C-alpha positions as CSV (number, residue, x, y, z in Angstrom):
1,M,82.9,101.5,168.9
2,A,84.3,101.2,165.3
3,E,81.2,102.9,164.0
4,Y,81.6,105.7,166.5
5,H,85.2,106.2,165.4
6,L,84.2,106.1,161.7
7,L,81.5,108.7,162.1
8,N,83.9,111.1,163.9
9,Q,86.2,111.3,160.9
10,P,86.4,114.5,158.9
11,F,84.1,114.8,155.9
12,T,83.3,117.1,153.0
13,F,79.9,117.9,151.6
14,K,79.5,119.1,148.0
15,N,76.6,118.7,145.6
16,N,74.6,116.4,147.9
17,L,77.6,114.0,148.2
18,I,79.2,113.4,151.6
19,N,82.8,112.2,151.3
20,L,83.8,110.5,154.5
21,A,87.6,110.2,155.1
22,L,88.6,106.6,155.9
23,T,91.9,106.1,157.7
24,N,92.4,102.5,156.6
25,A,90.8,99.8,154.4
26,I,89.2,98.1,157.4
27,E,86.8,101.0,157.8
28,E,85.3,100.5,154.3
29,P,83.2,97.4,155.2
30,I,82.0,99.1,158.4
31,L,80.8,102.1,156.3
32,V,79.0,99.7,153.9
33,S,77.2,98.0,156.8
34,I,75.9,101.2,158.4
35,K,75.4,103.2,155.2
36,P,71.7,102.4,154.6
37,E,70.6,103.3,158.1
38,L,72.8,106.4,158.1
39,L,71.5,107.6,154.8
40,T,67.9,107.1,155.9
41,Y,68.5,109.0,159.0
42,L,70.3,111.9,157.3
43,R,67.8,112.1,154.5
44,E,64.9,112.4,157.0
45,M,66.6,114.8,159.3
46,L,67.8,117.1,156.5
47,S,64.8,116.7,154.3
48,N,67.0,115.9,151.4
49,S,66.3,112.6,149.5
50,S,69.2,113.0,147.1
51,L,72.0,112.7,149.7
52,K,74.8,110.2,149.0
53,I,77.7,108.9,151.1
54,E,81.1,107.8,149.8
55,G,84.1,106.6,151.7
56,V,87.4,108.0,150.6
57,L,90.6,106.3,151.7
58,A,92.9,109.1,153.0
59,E,96.6,108.7,152.1
60,Q,99.0,108.3,155.1
61,V,101.2,111.3,155.3
62,N,103.3,110.2,158.3
63,S,104.2,106.7,157.5
64,K,107.5,106.5,159.5
65,R,109.2,103.2,159.8
66,I,109.2,101.8,163.2
67,A,112.4,100.4,164.7
68,Y,111.9,97.1,166.3
69,T,115.3,95.5,166.8
70,N,118.1,96.9,168.9
71,K,120.2,97.4,165.7
72,E,117.4,99.4,164.1
73,K,116.9,101.5,167.2
74,F,120.6,102.2,167.4
75,E,120.7,103.2,163.7
76,H,117.9,105.6,164.3
77,L,119.7,107.1,167.2
78,M,122.9,107.4,165.1
79,E,120.9,109.4,162.5
80,K,120.0,111.8,165.2
81,N,123.5,111.9,166.7
82,P,126.4,110.8,164.4
83,L,128.8,110.8,167.4
84,L,127.2,107.6,168.6
85,K,129.0,105.8,165.7
86,D,132.3,107.0,167.0
87,L,131.5,105.8,170.5
88,K,130.4,102.4,169.2
89,E,133.6,101.9,167.3
90,K,135.8,103.3,170.1
91,F,134.4,101.0,172.8
92,G,133.6,98.0,170.5
93,L,129.9,98.0,171.3
94,D,127.5,95.7,169.6
95,P,123.9,97.0,169.4
96,D,122.5,93.5,168.8
97,F,123.7,92.3,172.3
């Protein structure tokens, strides 16, 4: 299944070099393990013996911090709606409870 996911990633092709986008570092060893068989297949099917494949680790664009604790969740909600802070103070609420 990991190979299937890896091979469905976007890629670029330029000057006989296939750059395969890797979403995380775990996919790199998977690519290394299937690379010889994949290259053989592609070279035969495309009649191009000079093909090469490289994995390029894509930078994470949306690396949002995930709120785990009740306090972190409440702080996240307060960023969206500052009036929650007033309610917390007015009623003496504790988000850790």
